[in-house]
Backbone as XML, in Angstrom:
<?xml version="1.0"?>
<chain id="A" units="angstrom">
  <residue number="1" name="UNK">
    <atom name="N" x="24.044" y="26.970" z="-18.239"/>
    <atom name="CA" x="25.037" y="28.024" z="-18.079"/>
    <atom name="C" x="25.312" y="28.688" z="-19.421"/>
  </residue>
  <residue number="2" name="UNK">
    <atom name="N" x="25.310" y="29.977" z="-19.434"/>
    <atom name="CA" x="25.626" y="30.717" z="-20.649"/>
    <atom name="C" x="27.099" y="31.082" z="-20.656"/>
  </residue>
  <residue number="3" name="UNK">
    <atom name="N" x="27.771" y="30.690" z="-21.700"/>
    <atom name="CA" x="29.199" y="30.992" z="-21.773"/>
    <atom name="C" x="29.450" y="32.402" z="-22.287"/>
  </residue>
  <residue number="4" name="UNK">
    <atom name="N" x="28.388" y="33.157" z="-22.600"/>
    <atom name="CA" x="28.547" y="34.550" z="-22.994"/>
    <atom name="C" x="28.465" y="35.476" z="-21.794"/>
  </residue>
  <residue number="5" name="UNK">
    <atom name="N" x="28.282" y="34.918" z="-20.630"/>
    <atom name="CA" x="28.110" y="35.683" z="-19.405"/>
    <atom name="C" x="29.443" y="36.188" z="-18.877"/>
  </residue>
  <residue number="6" name="UNK">
    <atom name="N" x="29.408" y="37.368" z="-18.275"/>
    <atom name="CA" x="30.549" y="37.848" z="-17.501"/>
    <atom name="C" x="30.238" y="37.518" z="-16.043"/>
  </residue>
  <residue number="7" name="UNK">
    <atom name="N" x="31.079" y="36.697" z="-15.457"/>
    <atom name="CA" x="30.915" y="36.294" z="-14.065"/>
    <atom name="C" x="31.703" y="37.255" z="-13.177"/>
  </residue>
  <residue number="8" name="UNK">
    <atom name="N" x="31.259" y="37.417" z="-11.936"/>
    <atom name="CA" x="31.943" y="38.295" z="-10.988"/>
    <atom name="C" x="32.122" y="37.551" z="-9.667"/>
  </residue>
  <residue number="9" name="UNK">
    <atom name="N" x="33.350" y="37.546" z="-9.174"/>
    <atom name="CA" x="33.639" y="37.036" z="-7.841"/>
    <atom name="C" x="34.447" y="38.099" z="-7.103"/>
  </residue>
  <residue number="10" name="UNK">
    <atom name="N" x="34.560" y="37.930" z="-5.782"/>
    <atom name="CA" x="35.291" y="38.897" z="-4.972"/>
    <atom name="C" x="36.361" y="38.162" z="-4.154"/>
  </residue>
  <residue number="11" name="UNK">
    <atom name="N" x="37.534" y="37.935" z="-4.766"/>
    <atom name="CA" x="38.620" y="37.295" z="-4.014"/>
    <atom name="C" x="39.113" y="38.187" z="-2.874"/>
  </residue>
  <residue number="12" name="UNK">
    <atom name="N" x="39.601" y="37.532" z="-1.819"/>
    <atom name="CA" x="40.159" y="38.228" z="-0.663"/>
    <atom name="C" x="41.168" y="37.297" z="-0.008"/>
  </residue>
  <residue number="13" name="UNK">
    <atom name="N" x="41.998" y="37.862" z="0.853"/>
    <atom name="CA" x="42.993" y="37.057" z="1.559"/>
    <atom name="C" x="42.389" y="36.516" z="2.848"/>
  </residue>
  <residue number="14" name="UNK">
    <atom name="N" x="42.590" y="35.225" z="3.074"/>
    <atom name="CA" x="42.168" y="34.561" z="4.301"/>
    <atom name="C" x="43.273" y="33.595" z="4.696"/>
  </residue>
  <residue number="15" name="UNK">
    <atom name="N" x="43.817" y="33.773" z="5.895"/>
    <atom name="CA" x="44.897" y="32.917" z="6.388"/>
    <atom name="C" x="46.067" y="32.843" z="5.394"/>
  </residue>
  <residue number="16" name="UNK">
    <atom name="N" x="46.324" y="33.966" z="4.711"/>
    <atom name="CA" x="47.437" y="34.039" z="3.768"/>
    <atom name="C" x="47.146" y="33.502" z="2.376"/>
  </residue>
  <residue number="17" name="UNK">
    <atom name="N" x="45.926" y="33.039" z="2.142"/>
    <atom name="CA" x="45.541" y="32.491" z="0.837"/>
    <atom name="C" x="44.541" y="33.404" z="0.143"/>
  </residue>
  <residue number="18" name="UNK">
    <atom name="N" x="44.618" y="33.455" z="-1.186"/>
    <atom name="CA" x="43.556" y="34.098" z="-1.955"/>
    <atom name="C" x="42.404" y="33.113" z="-2.039"/>
  </residue>
  <residue number="19" name="UNK">
    <atom name="N" x="41.216" y="33.532" z="-1.620"/>
    <atom name="CA" x="40.016" y="32.702" z="-1.651"/>
    <atom name="C" x="38.840" y="33.542" z="-2.144"/>
  </residue>
  <residue number="20" name="UNK">
    <atom name="N" x="37.724" y="32.866" z="-2.433"/>
    <atom name="CA" x="36.490" y="33.595" z="-2.753"/>
    <atom name="C" x="35.298" y="32.763" z="-2.325"/>
  </residue>
  <residue number="21" name="UNK">
    <atom name="N" x="34.188" y="33.452" z="-2.122"/>
    <atom name="CA" x="32.914" y="32.831" z="-1.795"/>
    <atom name="C" x="31.951" y="33.115" z="-2.942"/>
  </residue>
  <residue number="22" name="UNK">
    <atom name="N" x="31.112" y="32.163" z="-3.257"/>
    <atom name="CA" x="30.057" y="32.402" z="-4.235"/>
    <atom name="C" x="28.862" y="31.528" z="-3.870"/>
  </residue>
  <residue number="23" name="UNK">
    <atom name="N" x="27.927" y="32.113" z="-3.138"/>
    <atom name="CA" x="26.734" y="31.392" z="-2.690"/>
    <atom name="C" x="25.945" y="30.820" z="-3.865"/>
  </residue>
  <residue number="24" name="UNK">
    <atom name="N" x="25.973" y="31.507" z="-5.002"/>
    <atom name="CA" x="25.190" y="31.064" z="-6.165"/>
    <atom name="C" x="25.591" y="29.668" z="-6.635"/>
  </residue>
  <residue number="25" name="UNK">
    <atom name="N" x="26.872" y="29.315" z="-6.449"/>
    <atom name="CA" x="27.340" y="28.005" z="-6.919"/>
    <atom name="C" x="27.843" y="27.123" z="-5.767"/>
  </residue>
  <residue number="26" name="UNK">
    <atom name="N" x="27.604" y="27.567" z="-4.528"/>
    <atom name="CA" x="27.926" y="26.748" z="-3.371"/>
    <atom name="C" x="29.396" y="26.699" z="-2.984"/>
  </residue>
  <residue number="27" name="UNK">
    <atom name="N" x="30.126" y="27.777" z="-3.195"/>
    <atom name="CA" x="31.549" y="27.811" z="-2.842"/>
    <atom name="C" x="31.789" y="28.757" z="-1.669"/>
  </residue>
  <residue number="28" name="UNK">
    <atom name="N" x="32.566" y="28.297" z="-0.701"/>
    <atom name="CA" x="32.946" y="29.110" z="0.451"/>
    <atom name="C" x="34.444" y="28.947" z="0.662"/>
  </residue>
  <residue number="29" name="UNK">
    <atom name="N" x="35.132" y="30.071" z="0.720"/>
    <atom name="CA" x="36.587" y="30.089" z="0.895"/>
    <atom name="C" x="37.287" y="29.151" z="-0.083"/>
  </residue>
  <residue number="30" name="UNK">
    <atom name="N" x="36.846" y="29.186" z="-1.338"/>
    <atom name="CA" x="37.467" y="28.386" z="-2.397"/>
    <atom name="C" x="38.845" y="28.991" z="-2.692"/>
  </residue>
  <residue number="31" name="UNK">
    <atom name="N" x="39.918" y="28.233" z="-2.512"/>
    <atom name="CA" x="41.252" y="28.821" z="-2.648"/>
    <atom name="C" x="41.774" y="28.836" z="-4.092"/>
  </residue>
  <residue number="32" name="UNK">
    <atom name="N" x="42.589" y="29.827" z="-4.357"/>
    <atom name="CA" x="43.392" y="29.875" z="-5.574"/>
    <atom name="C" x="44.773" y="29.352" z="-5.186"/>
  </residue>
  <residue number="33" name="UNK">
    <atom name="N" x="45.215" y="28.277" z="-5.816"/>
    <atom name="CA" x="46.486" y="27.634" z="-5.472"/>
    <atom name="C" x="47.247" y="27.279" z="-6.750"/>
  </residue>
  <residue number="34" name="UNK">
    <atom name="N" x="48.415" y="26.684" z="-6.570"/>
    <atom name="CA" x="49.196" y="26.105" z="-7.670"/>
    <atom name="C" x="49.470" y="27.097" z="-8.804"/>
  </residue>
  <residue number="35" name="UNK">
    <atom name="N" x="49.926" y="28.282" z="-8.420"/>
    <atom name="CA" x="50.300" y="29.288" z="-9.410"/>
    <atom name="C" x="49.237" y="30.328" z="-9.672"/>
  </residue>
  <residue number="36" name="UNK">
    <atom name="N" x="47.967" y="29.987" z="-9.459"/>
    <atom name="CA" x="46.916" y="30.979" z="-9.678"/>
    <atom name="C" x="47.003" y="32.090" z="-8.650"/>
  </residue>
  <residue number="37" name="UNK">
    <atom name="N" x="47.446" y="31.753" z="-7.445"/>
    <atom name="CA" x="47.669" y="32.780" z="-6.424"/>
    <atom name="C" x="48.748" y="33.766" z="-6.883"/>
  </residue>
  <residue number="38" name="UNK">
    <atom name="N" x="49.779" y="33.253" z="-7.526"/>
    <atom name="CA" x="50.844" y="34.113" z="-8.061"/>
    <atom name="C" x="50.325" y="34.970" z="-9.205"/>
  </residue>
  <residue number="39" name="UNK">
    <atom name="N" x="49.496" y="34.396" z="-10.071"/>
    <atom name="CA" x="48.892" y="35.183" z="-11.156"/>
    <atom name="C" x="48.103" y="36.361" z="-10.579"/>
  </residue>
  <residue number="40" name="UNK">
    <atom name="N" x="47.355" y="36.114" z="-9.508"/>
    <atom name="CA" x="46.589" y="37.191" z="-8.874"/>
    <atom name="C" x="47.531" y="38.263" z="-8.338"/>
  </residue>
  <residue number="41" name="UNK">
    <atom name="N" x="48.585" y="37.851" z="-7.641"/>
    <atom name="CA" x="49.546" y="38.824" z="-7.107"/>
    <atom name="C" x="50.152" y="39.669" z="-8.224"/>
  </residue>
  <residue number="42" name="UNK">
    <atom name="N" x="50.562" y="39.036" z="-9.319"/>
    <atom name="CA" x="51.165" y="39.761" z="-10.444"/>
    <atom name="C" x="50.168" y="40.722" z="-11.085"/>
  </residue>
  <residue number="43" name="UNK">
    <atom name="N" x="48.937" y="40.254" z="-11.283"/>
    <atom name="CA" x="47.912" y="41.104" z="-11.903"/>
    <atom name="C" x="47.584" y="42.302" z="-11.015"/>
  </residue>
  <residue number="44" name="UNK">
    <atom name="N" x="47.477" y="42.073" z="-9.711"/>
    <atom name="CA" x="47.198" y="43.176" z="-8.794"/>
    <atom name="C" x="48.334" y="44.182" z="-8.754"/>
  </residue>
  <residue number="45" name="UNK">
    <atom name="N" x="49.563" y="43.704" z="-8.831"/>
    <atom name="CA" x="50.719" y="44.609" z="-8.858"/>
    <atom name="C" x="50.673" y="45.485" z="-10.114"/>
  </residue>
  <residue number="46" name="UNK">
    <atom name="N" x="50.296" y="44.909" z="-11.243"/>
    <atom name="CA" x="50.195" y="45.686" z="-12.486"/>
    <atom name="C" x="49.065" y="46.707" z="-12.418"/>
  </residue>
  <residue number="47" name="UNK">
    <atom name="N" x="47.947" y="46.315" z="-11.805"/>
    <atom name="CA" x="46.778" y="47.195" z="-11.729"/>
    <atom name="C" x="46.886" y="48.224" z="-10.603"/>
  </residue>
  <residue number="48" name="UNK">
    <atom name="N" x="47.647" y="47.927" z="-9.557"/>
    <atom name="CA" x="47.782" y="48.859" z="-8.451"/>
    <atom name="C" x="46.491" y="49.062" z="-7.663"/>
  </residue>
  <residue number="49" name="UNK">
    <atom name="N" x="45.767" y="47.993" z="-7.408"/>
    <atom name="CA" x="44.502" y="48.095" z="-6.679"/>
    <atom name="C" x="44.798" y="48.176" z="-5.179"/>
  </residue>
  <residue number="50" name="UNK">
    <atom name="N" x="44.385" y="49.265" z="-4.533"/>
    <atom name="CA" x="44.659" y="49.414" z="-3.100"/>
    <atom name="C" x="43.813" y="48.471" z="-2.248"/>
  </residue>
  <residue number="51" name="UNK">
    <atom name="N" x="44.378" y="48.029" z="-1.143"/>
    <atom name="CA" x="43.684" y="47.194" z="-0.153"/>
    <atom name="C" x="43.026" y="45.962" z="-0.769"/>
  </residue>
  <residue number="52" name="UNK">
    <atom name="N" x="43.647" y="45.388" z="-1.790"/>
    <atom name="CA" x="43.069" y="44.232" z="-2.477"/>
    <atom name="C" x="42.902" y="43.038" z="-1.543"/>
  </residue>
  <residue number="53" name="UNK">
    <atom name="N" x="43.732" y="42.965" z="-0.505"/>
    <atom name="CA" x="43.638" y="41.837" z="0.428"/>
    <atom name="C" x="42.266" y="41.768" z="1.102"/>
  </residue>
  <residue number="54" name="UNK">
    <atom name="N" x="41.598" y="42.911" z="1.256"/>
    <atom name="CA" x="40.262" y="42.932" z="1.849"/>
    <atom name="C" x="39.188" y="42.561" z="0.832"/>
  </residue>
  <residue number="55" name="UNK">
    <atom name="N" x="39.565" y="42.467" z="-0.420"/>
    <atom name="CA" x="38.639" y="42.068" z="-1.472"/>
    <atom name="C" x="38.713" y="42.982" z="-2.672"/>
  </residue>
  <residue number="56" name="UNK">
    <atom name="N" x="38.661" y="42.381" z="-3.835"/>
    <atom name="CA" x="38.595" y="43.125" z="-5.096"/>
    <atom name="C" x="37.640" y="42.359" z="-6.003"/>
  </residue>
  <residue number="57" name="UNK">
    <atom name="N" x="37.171" y="43.010" z="-7.037"/>
    <atom name="CA" x="36.255" y="42.360" z="-7.968"/>
    <atom name="C" x="37.049" y="41.748" z="-9.113"/>
  </residue>
  <residue number="58" name="UNK">
    <atom name="N" x="36.726" y="40.513" z="-9.439"/>
    <atom name="CA" x="37.341" y="39.816" z="-10.563"/>
    <atom name="C" x="36.235" y="39.417" z="-11.519"/>
  </residue>
  <residue number="59" name="UNK">
    <atom name="N" x="36.206" y="40.063" z="-12.675"/>
    <atom name="CA" x="35.243" y="39.742" z="-13.714"/>
    <atom name="C" x="35.918" y="38.773" z="-14.671"/>
  </residue>
  <residue number="60" name="UNK">
    <atom name="N" x="35.198" y="37.739" z="-15.098"/>
    <atom name="CA" x="35.800" y="36.790" z="-16.040"/>
    <atom name="C" x="34.749" y="36.240" z="-16.991"/>
  </residue>
  <residue number="61" name="UNK">
    <atom name="N" x="35.203" y="35.929" z="-18.196"/>
    <atom name="CA" x="34.325" y="35.453" z="-19.252"/>
    <atom name="C" x="35.120" y="34.572" z="-20.211"/>
  </residue>
  <residue number="62" name="UNK">
    <atom name="N" x="34.415" y="33.736" z="-20.935"/>
    <atom name="CA" x="35.042" y="32.934" z="-21.990"/>
    <atom name="C" x="35.213" y="33.751" z="-23.266"/>
  </residue>
  <residue number="63" name="UNK">
    <atom name="N" x="34.663" y="34.956" z="-23.285"/>
    <atom name="CA" x="34.708" y="35.804" z="-24.482"/>
    <atom name="C" x="35.278" y="37.177" z="-24.138"/>
  </residue>
  <residue number="64" name="UNK">
    <atom name="N" x="35.960" y="37.804" z="-25.084"/>
    <atom name="CA" x="36.483" y="39.158" z="-24.827"/>
    <atom name="C" x="35.349" y="40.112" z="-24.462"/>
  </residue>
  <residue number="65" name="UNK">
    <atom name="N" x="35.684" y="41.104" z="-23.625"/>
    <atom name="CA" x="34.705" y="42.122" z="-23.281"/>
    <atom name="C" x="35.425" y="43.458" z="-23.070"/>
  </residue>
  <residue number="66" name="UNK">
    <atom name="N" x="34.724" y="44.586" z="-23.263"/>
    <atom name="CA" x="35.341" y="45.897" z="-23.111"/>
    <atom name="C" x="35.908" y="46.077" z="-21.706"/>
  </residue>
  <residue number="67" name="UNK">
    <atom name="N" x="37.112" y="46.586" z="-21.625"/>
    <atom name="CA" x="37.733" y="46.871" z="-20.339"/>
    <atom name="C" x="38.516" y="45.721" z="-19.745"/>
  </residue>
  <residue number="68" name="UNK">
    <atom name="N" x="38.547" y="44.580" z="-20.411"/>
    <atom name="CA" x="39.295" y="43.450" z="-19.855"/>
    <atom name="C" x="40.762" y="43.816" z="-19.727"/>
  </residue>
  <residue number="69" name="UNK">
    <atom name="N" x="41.409" y="43.239" z="-18.705"/>
    <atom name="CA" x="42.812" y="43.527" z="-18.436"/>
    <atom name="C" x="43.755" y="42.436" z="-18.938"/>
  </residue>
  <residue number="70" name="UNK">
    <atom name="N" x="43.329" y="41.200" z="-18.808"/>
    <atom name="CA" x="44.214" y="40.076" z="-19.097"/>
    <atom name="C" x="43.458" y="38.971" z="-19.810"/>
  </residue>
  <residue number="71" name="UNK">
    <atom name="N" x="44.244" y="38.146" z="-20.506"/>
    <atom name="CA" x="43.701" y="36.962" z="-21.156"/>
    <atom name="C" x="44.524" y="35.767" z="-20.699"/>
  </residue>
  <residue number="72" name="UNK">
    <atom name="N" x="43.840" y="34.717" z="-20.319"/>
    <atom name="CA" x="44.509" y="33.466" z="-19.968"/>
    <atom name="C" x="44.205" y="32.450" z="-21.055"/>
  </residue>
  <residue number="73" name="UNK">
    <atom name="N" x="45.216" y="31.721" z="-21.460"/>
    <atom name="CA" x="45.043" y="30.716" z="-22.501"/>
    <atom name="C" x="45.191" y="29.324" z="-21.891"/>
  </residue>
  <residue number="74" name="UNK">
    <atom name="N" x="44.257" y="28.436" z="-22.249"/>
    <atom name="CA" x="44.273" y="27.065" z="-21.763"/>
    <atom name="C" x="45.538" y="26.374" z="-22.253"/>
  </residue>
  <residue number="75" name="UNK">
    <atom name="N" x="46.198" y="25.653" z="-21.344"/>
    <atom name="CA" x="47.429" y="24.943" z="-21.679"/>
    <atom name="C" x="47.212" y="23.429" z="-21.661"/>
  </residue>
  <residue number="76" name="UNK">
    <atom name="N" x="46.611" y="22.934" z="-20.562"/>
    <atom name="CA" x="46.444" y="21.487" z="-20.432"/>
    <atom name="C" x="45.503" y="21.177" z="-19.264"/>
  </residue>
  <residue number="77" name="UNK">
    <atom name="N" x="44.978" y="19.975" z="-19.289"/>
    <atom name="CA" x="44.228" y="19.456" z="-18.151"/>
    <atom name="C" x="45.236" y="18.820" z="-17.206"/>
  </residue>
  <residue number="78" name="UNK">
    <atom name="N" x="45.017" y="19.005" z="-15.910"/>
    <atom name="CA" x="45.941" y="18.441" z="-14.918"/>
    <atom name="C" x="45.195" y="18.196" z="-13.607"/>
  </residue>
  <residue number="79" name="UNK">
    <atom name="N" x="45.265" y="16.988" z="-13.100"/>
    <atom name="CA" x="44.690" y="16.627" z="-11.804"/>
    <atom name="C" x="43.244" y="17.110" z="-11.656"/>
  </residue>
  <residue number="80" name="UNK">
    <atom name="N" x="42.413" y="16.785" z="-12.614"/>
    <atom name="CA" x="40.991" y="17.134" z="-12.641"/>
    <atom name="C" x="40.720" y="18.625" z="-12.782"/>
  </residue>
  <residue number="81" name="UNK">
    <atom name="N" x="41.757" y="19.435" z="-12.891"/>
    <atom name="CA" x="41.615" y="20.871" z="-13.113"/>
    <atom name="C" x="42.223" y="21.244" z="-14.455"/>
  </residue>
  <residue number="82" name="UNK">
    <atom name="N" x="42.464" y="22.537" z="-14.645"/>
    <atom name="CA" x="42.997" y="23.034" z="-15.907"/>
    <atom name="C" x="44.059" y="24.085" z="-15.650"/>
  </residue>
  <residue number="83" name="UNK">
    <atom name="N" x="45.136" y="24.008" z="-16.428"/>
    <atom name="CA" x="46.224" y="24.967" z="-16.327"/>
    <atom name="C" x="46.033" y="26.017" z="-17.418"/>
  </residue>
  <residue number="84" name="UNK">
    <atom name="N" x="46.140" y="27.285" z="-17.001"/>
    <atom name="CA" x="46.046" y="28.417" z="-17.920"/>
    <atom name="C" x="47.322" y="29.230" z="-17.821"/>
  </residue>
  <residue number="85" name="UNK">
    <atom name="N" x="47.689" y="29.870" z="-18.936"/>
    <atom name="CA" x="48.895" y="30.692" z="-18.996"/>
    <atom name="C" x="48.528" y="32.109" z="-19.396"/>
  </residue>
  <residue number="86" name="UNK">
    <atom name="N" x="49.216" y="33.072" z="-18.770"/>
    <atom name="CA" x="49.077" y="34.479" z="-19.133"/>
    <atom name="C" x="50.363" y="34.939" z="-19.802"/>
  </residue>
  <residue number="87" name="UNK">
    <atom name="N" x="50.272" y="35.305" z="-21.067"/>
    <atom name="CA" x="51.442" y="35.840" z="-21.771"/>
    <atom name="C" x="51.829" y="37.198" z="-21.181"/>
  </residue>
  <residue number="88" name="UNK">
    <atom name="N" x="50.827" y="37.993" z="-20.758"/>
    <atom name="CA" x="51.089" y="39.318" z="-20.191"/>
    <atom name="C" x="51.862" y="39.227" z="-18.883"/>
  </residue>
  <residue number="89" name="UNK">
    <atom name="N" x="51.543" y="38.224" z="-18.074"/>
    <atom name="CA" x="52.147" y="38.100" z="-16.748"/>
    <atom name="C" x="53.297" y="37.095" z="-16.713"/>
  </residue>
  <residue number="90" name="UNK">
    <atom name="N" x="53.521" y="36.416" z="-17.841"/>
    <atom name="CA" x="54.604" y="35.427" z="-17.956"/>
    <atom name="C" x="54.532" y="34.376" z="-16.855"/>
  </residue>
  <residue number="91" name="UNK">
    <atom name="N" x="53.326" y="33.853" z="-16.632"/>
    <atom name="CA" x="53.131" y="32.869" z="-15.574"/>
    <atom name="C" x="51.926" y="32.004" z="-15.926"/>
  </residue>
  <residue number="92" name="UNK">
    <atom name="N" x="51.828" y="30.862" z="-15.245"/>
    <atom name="CA" x="50.675" y="30.006" z="-15.429"/>
    <atom name="C" x="50.172" y="29.536" z="-14.076"/>
  </residue>
  <residue number="93" name="UNK">
    <atom name="N" x="48.916" y="29.122" z="-14.059"/>
    <atom name="CA" x="48.315" y="28.660" z="-12.819"/>
    <atom name="C" x="47.241" y="27.630" z="-13.089"/>
  </residue>
  <residue number="94" name="UNK">
    <atom name="N" x="46.979" y="26.832" z="-12.073"/>
    <atom name="CA" x="46.004" y="25.750" z="-12.150"/>
    <atom name="C" x="44.677" y="26.212" z="-11.575"/>
  </residue>
  <residue number="95" name="UNK">
    <atom name="N" x="43.610" y="25.966" z="-12.306"/>
    <atom name="CA" x="42.260" y="26.245" z="-11.819"/>
    <atom name="C" x="41.582" y="24.921" z="-11.525"/>
  </residue>
  <residue number="96" name="UNK">
    <atom name="N" x="41.072" y="24.793" z="-10.316"/>
    <atom name="CA" x="40.476" y="23.537" z="-9.857"/>
    <atom name="C" x="39.152" y="23.277" z="-10.565"/>
  </residue>
  <residue number="97" name="UNK">
    <atom name="N" x="38.550" y="22.116" z="-10.323"/>
    <atom name="CA" x="37.281" y="21.786" z="-10.969"/>
    <atom name="C" x="36.137" y="22.759" z="-10.672"/>
  </residue>
  <residue number="98" name="UNK">
    <atom name="N" x="36.293" y="23.657" z="-9.721"/>
    <atom name="CA" x="35.257" y="24.669" z="-9.473"/>
    <atom name="C" x="35.015" y="25.535" z="-10.710"/>
  </residue>
  <residue number="99" name="UNK">
    <atom name="N" x="35.982" y="25.598" z="-11.622"/>
    <atom name="CA" x="35.801" y="26.335" z="-12.876"/>
    <atom name="C" x="34.548" y="25.849" z="-13.604"/>
  </residue>
  <residue number="100" name="UNK">
    <atom name="N" x="34.261" y="24.564" z="-13.466"/>
    <atom name="CA" x="33.122" y="23.979" z="-14.174"/>
    <atom name="C" x="31.786" y="24.319" z="-13.520"/>
  </residue>
  <residue number="101" name="UNK">
    <atom name="N" x="31.808" y="25.055" z="-12.436"/>
    <atom name="CA" x="30.576" y="25.608" z="-11.878"/>
    <atom name="C" x="30.140" y="26.838" z="-12.681"/>
  </residue>
  <residue number="102" name="UNK">
    <atom name="N" x="31.059" y="27.369" z="-13.478"/>
    <atom name="CA" x="30.785" y="28.565" z="-14.276"/>
    <atom name="C" x="30.699" y="28.277" z="-15.775"/>
  </residue>
  <residue number="103" name="UNK">
    <atom name="N" x="31.325" y="27.194" z="-16.211"/>
    <atom name="CA" x="31.368" y="26.844" z="-17.626"/>
    <atom name="C" x="31.094" y="25.351" z="-17.779"/>
  </residue>
  <residue number="104" name="UNK">
    <atom name="N" x="30.468" y="24.970" z="-18.883"/>
    <atom name="CA" x="30.194" y="23.561" z="-19.147"/>
    <atom name="C" x="31.480" y="22.769" z="-19.348"/>
  </residue>
  <residue number="105" name="UNK">
    <atom name="N" x="32.482" y="23.433" z="-19.899"/>
    <atom name="CA" x="33.811" y="22.843" z="-20.073"/>
    <atom name="C" x="34.827" y="23.957" z="-19.983"/>
  </residue>
  <residue number="106" name="UNK">
    <atom name="N" x="36.074" y="23.604" z="-19.759"/>
    <atom name="CA" x="37.124" y="24.629" z="-19.630"/>
    <atom name="C" x="37.231" y="25.402" z="-20.946"/>
  </residue>
  <residue number="107" name="UNK">
    <atom name="N" x="37.047" y="26.721" z="-20.902"/>
    <atom name="CA" x="37.139" y="27.508" z="-22.136"/>
    <atom name="C" x="38.582" y="27.574" z="-22.653"/>
  </residue>
  <residue number="108" name="UNK">
    <atom name="N" x="38.753" y="27.711" z="-23.952"/>
    <atom name="CA" x="40.099" y="27.845" z="-24.514"/>
    <atom name="C" x="40.816" y="29.105" z="-24.018"/>
  </residue>
  <residue number="109" name="UNK">
    <atom name="N" x="40.026" y="30.136" z="-23.711"/>
    <atom name="CA" x="40.588" y="31.380" z="-23.178"/>
    <atom name="C" x="39.666" y="31.914" z="-22.097"/>
  </residue>
  <residue number="110" name="UNK">
    <atom name="N" x="40.281" y="32.556" z="-21.106"/>
    <atom name="CA" x="39.539" y="33.278" z="-20.088"/>
    <atom name="C" x="39.956" y="34.742" z="-20.170"/>
  </residue>
  <residue number="111" name="UNK">
    <atom name="N" x="38.987" y="35.621" z="-20.148"/>
    <atom name="CA" x="39.222" y="37.058" z="-20.226"/>
    <atom name="C" x="38.887" y="37.644" z="-18.861"/>
  </residue>
  <residue number="112" name="UNK">
    <atom name="N" x="39.813" y="38.441" z="-18.316"/>
    <atom name="CA" x="39.707" y="38.907" z="-16.937"/>
    <atom name="C" x="39.786" y="40.417" z="-16.825"/>
  </residue>
  <residue number="113" name="UNK">
    <atom name="N" x="39.081" y="40.944" z="-15.846"/>
    <atom name="CA" x="39.220" y="42.342" z="-15.442"/>
    <atom name="C" x="39.236" y="42.386" z="-13.935"/>
  </residue>
  <residue number="114" name="UNK">
    <atom name="N" x="40.193" y="43.131" z="-13.378"/>
    <atom name="CA" x="40.306" y="43.313" z="-11.936"/>
    <atom name="C" x="39.907" y="44.734" z="-11.603"/>
  </residue>
  <residue number="115" name="UNK">
    <atom name="N" x="39.069" y="44.898" z="-10.573"/>
    <atom name="CA" x="38.590" y="46.214" z="-10.191"/>
    <atom name="C" x="38.582" y="46.341" z="-8.673"/>
  </residue>
  <residue number="116" name="UNK">
    <atom name="N" x="38.773" y="47.557" z="-8.165"/>
    <atom name="CA" x="38.642" y="47.745" z="-6.721"/>
    <atom name="C" x="37.218" y="47.469" z="-6.279"/>
  </residue>
  <residue number="117" name="UNK">
    <atom name="N" x="37.088" y="46.961" z="-5.067"/>
    <atom name="CA" x="35.771" y="46.777" z="-4.472"/>
    <atom name="C" x="35.397" y="48.065" z="-3.756"/>
  </residue>
  <residue number="118" name="UNK">
    <atom name="N" x="34.146" y="48.399" z="-3.748"/>
    <atom name="CA" x="33.713" y="49.653" z="-3.084"/>
    <atom name="C" x="33.371" y="49.419" z="-1.650"/>
  </residue>
</chain>
């Protein structure tokens, strides 16, 4: 896995939860929970992405990239996952071990961009 890569997923609402699928790493309806769902809601409210519940693009990387919207900073390991905090959104959320399908280890920072899906 290259940690210089910008990864792309397409979160959407299913049964009231933010989830995403990624066939490349074997994830189906992987949920965002424990505060990460709130981080998504706050970020979408700031960005004003229409119809995000049907799906939006979430780009993320361990390194800054042009056009990024938010930065999450690693806070602590918790219950086999990792807690990240957003100073911009004044909130924190837990990312489950699925994060390690994209990175060899939890990065100190995650850089995010949210975009409408076409």
